[in-house]
C-alpha positions in Angstrom: 38.5 -29.8 23.0 36.4 -26.7 23.5 32.7 -27.2 24.0 30.4 -26.3 21.2 26.7 -25.6 21.1 26.2 -27.7 17.9 25.7 -31.4 17.8 27.1 -31.7 14.3 30.2 -30.4 12.4 31.4 -30.5 8.8 34.4 -32.4 7.4 35.8 -32.9 4.0 35.8 -36.5 3.0 36.4 -38.8 0.0 33.4 -41.0 -0.8 33.9 -44.2 -2.8 30.7 -45.3 -4.5 31.8 -48.1 -6.8 33.5 -47.3 -9.2 33.9 -43.6 -8.5 35.5 -41.3 -5.9 33.9 -38.0 -4.9 35.3 -35.3 -2.7 32.6 -33.6 -0.6 31.5 -32.1 2.7 30.0 -34.5 5.3 28.3 -34.1 8.7 29.9 -35.6 11.8 28.5 -36.0 15.3 30.2 -33.7 17.7 31.9 -35.4 20.7 33.6 -33.6 23.6 35.0 -34.7 27.0 33.1 -33.6 30.2 35.1 -33.6 33.4 33.0 -33.8 36.6 34.3 -32.4 39.9 32.6 -32.8 43.2 32.5 -30.4 46.2 31.2 -31.7 49.5 31.4 -31.2 53.2 32.8 -33.8 55.7 33.5 -33.3 59.4 33.2 -29.6 59.1 35.6 -29.2 56.2 34.9 -28.7 52.5 36.6 -31.1 50.0 37.1 -31.1 46.2 37.4 -34.3 44.2 37.7 -35.0 40.5 35.2 -37.8 39.8 35.8 -38.8 36.1 35.9 -37.7 32.5 33.2 -39.0 30.2 32.7 -38.4 26.5 29.4 -36.9 25.5 27.4 -34.9 22.9 27.5 -31.3 24.2 24.3 -29.8 25.6 22.1 -30.6 28.6 25.2 -31.2 30.7 23.4 -30.4 34.0 20.8 -33.1 33.1 23.5 -35.5 32.3 25.5 -35.1 35.5 22.3 -35.2 37.7 21.0 -38.3 36.1 24.5 -39.9 36.3 24.9 -39.2 40.0 21.4 -40.5 40.7 21.9 -43.7 38.6 25.2 -44.4 40.4 23.6 -43.9 43.9 25.6 -40.8 44.7 22.5 -38.8 45.2 18.9 -39.9 46.1 17.1 -36.7 45.4 17.7 -33.6 43.3 17.7 -31.6 46.6 21.0 -33.3 47.5 22.7 -31.0 45.0 23.2 -27.4 46.1 24.4 -26.1 42.7 25.9 -27.2 39.4 28.2 -24.8 37.5 30.8 -24.7 34.8 34.4 -24.2 36.1 35.8 -20.9 34.9 39.4 -21.5 35.9 40.3 -23.7 33.0 42.3 -23.5 29.8 40.5 -21.9 26.9 40.2 -25.2 25.1 38.5 -26.8 28.1 35.9 -24.0 28.5 32.4 -25.5 28.9 33.8 -29.0 29.5 34.4 -29.0 33.2 31.4 -29.1 35.6 31.5 -28.6 39.3 28.8 -30.2 41.4 28.4 -28.9 45.0 26.4 -31.0 47.4 24.4 -29.7 50.3 26.2 -29.5 53.6 26.3 -32.9 55.3 25.5 -35.0 52.2 27.3 -38.4 52.7 30.0 -39.2 50.2 31.8 -42.6 50.2 35.2 -41.8 48.8 36.3 -45.5 48.8 33.2 -46.4 46.7 33.9 -43.5 44.3 37.5 -44.7 43.8 36.4 -48.3 43.1 33.6 -47.3 40.7 35.2 -44.6 38.6 38.9 -44.2 38.8 39.6 -47.7 37.5 36.9 -48.0 34.7 38.1 -51.0 32.7 37.2 -51.1 29.0 37.1 -47.5 27.8 40.2 -45.6 26.9 38.8 -42.3 28.1 35.8 -42.8 30.4 36.9 -43.0 34.0 40.0 -40.8 33.7 39.8 -38.0 36.2 41.2 -35.0 34.2 40.8 -33.8 30.6 44.6 -33.6 30.3 44.7 -37.4 30.7 42.5 -37.9 27.7 44.9 -36.5 25.2 46.8 -38.8 22.8 50.5 -38.3 23.2 51.7 -40.7 20.4 53.4 -39.2 17.4 52.0 -39.3 13.9 51.9 -42.6 12.1 54.4 -42.9 9.2 52.9 -42.6 5.7 54.4 -45.2 3.4 53.4 -44.0 -0.1 54.6 -47.3 -1.6 51.8 -49.1 0.2 48.3 -48.4 -1.0 45.1 -50.4 -0.7 42.8 -51.0 -3.6 39.2 -49.9 -3.0 38.0 -53.3 -4.1 40.0 -54.9 -1.3 38.2 -52.7 1.2 34.8 -53.6 -0.2 35.6 -57.3 0.1 36.3 -57.1 3.9 32.7 -56.8 5.3 31.6 -60.1 3.9 34.7 -61.8 5.4 33.8 -60.4 8.8 30.1 -61.3 8.8 30.8 -64.9 7.7 33.3 -65.3 10.5 31.3 -63.8 13.4 30.2 -67.1 14.9 28.7 -65.8 18.2 27.0 -62.8 16.5 25.1 -65.2 14.2 23.3 -66.6 17.3 22.8 -63.5 19.4 23.1 -60.5 17.2 24.4 -58.6 20.3 28.2 -58.7 20.0 30.7 -56.2 18.6 33.7 -57.4 16.6 37.2 -56.2 15.8 39.1 -58.0 13.0 42.6 -57.9 11.6 43.4 -58.2 7.9 46.5 -58.2 5.8 47.0 -55.8 2.8 45.2 -58.3 0.5 42.1 -58.5 2.7 42.8 -61.9 4.2 41.4 -62.3 7.7 44.1 -62.9 10.3 42.4 -62.5 13.6 38.9 -61.9 14.9 37.7 -61.1 18.4 34.1 -60.5 19.7 32.7 -58.9 22.9 29.6 -57.2 24.1 31.7 -54.1 24.5 33.2 -52.5 21.4 36.2 -51.2 23.4 36.8 -54.7 24.8 36.6 -56.3 21.3 39.4 -54.0 20.1 41.5 -54.5 23.2 41.1 -58.3 22.7 42.3 -58.0 19.1 45.3 -55.9 20.0 46.2 -58.4 22.8 45.8 -61.4 20.5 48.0 -59.7 17.9 50.7 -59.1 20.5 50.6 -62.7 21.7 50.8 -63.9 18.0 53.8 -61.6 17.4 51.9 -59.7 14.7 53.0 -56.1 14.2 49.9 -54.0 13.7 52.0 -51.3 12.2 53.2 -53.5 9.3 50.7 -53.1 6.5 47.7 -54.3 8.4 44.0 -53.3 8.4 41.6 -53.3 11.3 37.8 -53.4 11.0 35.4 -52.4 13.7 31.7 -53.5 13.6 30.4 -50.3 15.2 31.1 -46.6 15.1 34.4 -44.9 15.8 34.6 -42.6 18.9 37.6 -40.6 20.0 38.7 -43.3 22.5 38.5 -46.1 19.8 40.6 -44.0 17.4 43.0 -43.3 20.3 43.4 -47.1 21.1 44.0 -47.8 17.4 46.7 -45.1 17.1 48.4 -46.2 20.3 48.6 -49.7 18.9 50.2 -48.4 15.7 47.2 -49.3 13.4 47.5 -47.2 10.2 44.2 -48.2 8.5 41.0 -48.3 10.6 37.7 -49.3 8.9 34.3 -49.3 10.5 30.7 -50.1 9.5 29.5 -47.1 11.4 30.4 -43.4 11.4 33.3 -41.6 13.3 32.7 -38.7 15.6 34.3 -35.3 14.8 37.0 -35.8 17.5 37.9 -39.2 16.1 38.4 -37.6 12.7 40.4 -34.7 14.1 42.7 -37.2 15.9 43.0 -39.4 12.9 44.0 -36.4 10.8 46.5 -35.2 13.4 48.2 -38.7 13.7 47.9 -39.6 10.0 45.8 -42.7 10.5 43.6 -43.6 7.6 40.0 -43.7 8.9 37.2 -45.2 6.8 33.5 -45.2 7.9 30.1 -46.2 6.6 31.7 -49.3 5.0 29.1 -51.1 2.9 29.1 -53.6 0.0 29.7 -51.0 -2.7 30.7 -47.7 -0.9 32.6 -46.2 2.0 33.8 -42.8 3.2 37.5 -41.8 3.8 37.9 -39.2 6.5 41.7 -38.9 6.8 45.1 -39.9 5.3 43.6 -41.0 2.0 47.1 -41.5 0.7 47.0 -45.1 1.8 44.1 -45.9 -0.6 44.3 -45.9 -4.4 42.1 -43.0 -5.5 41.4 -42.6 -9.2 38.9 -40.5 -11.2 38.1 -38.2 -8.3 35.2 -35.7 -8.6 34.7 -32.7 -6.4 31.2 -31.7 -5.3 
C-alpha cells in the first residue's frame, strides 16, 4: 500500500457485453490508506497519538487532514497546527501514507473524546483503525471450485431481482442494498441501510442467523461501488462471488485477485466487467483487445 501520485491505475479485465466476452485494459480509481498521527503538548510534556486510518484518493493529503480536524472540532483555526509532514520512519510500502500533525504548544486535546469518536468507528471495516498494519486482510485465499461456474445470463438476471425487491429504496431512493443469491440467481436474503458497509454487515449477520453458509455456492450483490473495506468484509465472510452495480477501486481488485474472490463490477442489464477469478464464470468466445 505505497502512495502513488496518480488517481487511476490500469487493470486487465474480462468484459461481457451480451453475448460476447472481451479481454482488455480498464481504468480503476486508486485508493490508499492514510494514517493520521498527532503530536501535542500537555502539562509541559509532548505526546504522540495515532488518531485513525482512513481510505482516500492520494493527493492533497494536507488539505484532507486539515479539513478533517476542523470538521471534527479538533482545531478551530489553521494556526492551531504548527506543521504537517509525512512520517519517514515507515516501511517502504507505507511511504507517503502516514501523516504527522503537530499542534502548537498548549493546544487543548481531549483524549477521551478522541477515543470515543475514532477508535471505535462502527460501520467501516477500515476507517477508524489506528494503524495501517490493522488494515491488512489476514484471511487465506478462497478455494476455487472449477466444477462450479455461473452462466453470464444468470448474472444479468440478478439486477432486476434486486430492484424489484428493494421496498424502502422505491420510496426514498437513498438506501444501499446487499443481497444474497443462490447459484441459479434466486434471491435468498436482502438487507438495506443508508450505509453501504452496514447493508453488507446486516446481510452477513442475517445469513449467519439463518444458518446459510456464504462460502457454499452463493452470490452477493452490492448496490454501490466496491472499496477495499467492502472487498475485505466479503472475503472475511467467505463470499466467493461479489457483484456490484458500481466500479471497484484498485485496492479492492488487488485484494480480490490475491484472495481468489470473483469480483464483478459495472453490472448492467446486458453487460458487466470481471476483475478477478474469472474461473467461476463460464467464459466462451473470448476476444482480446
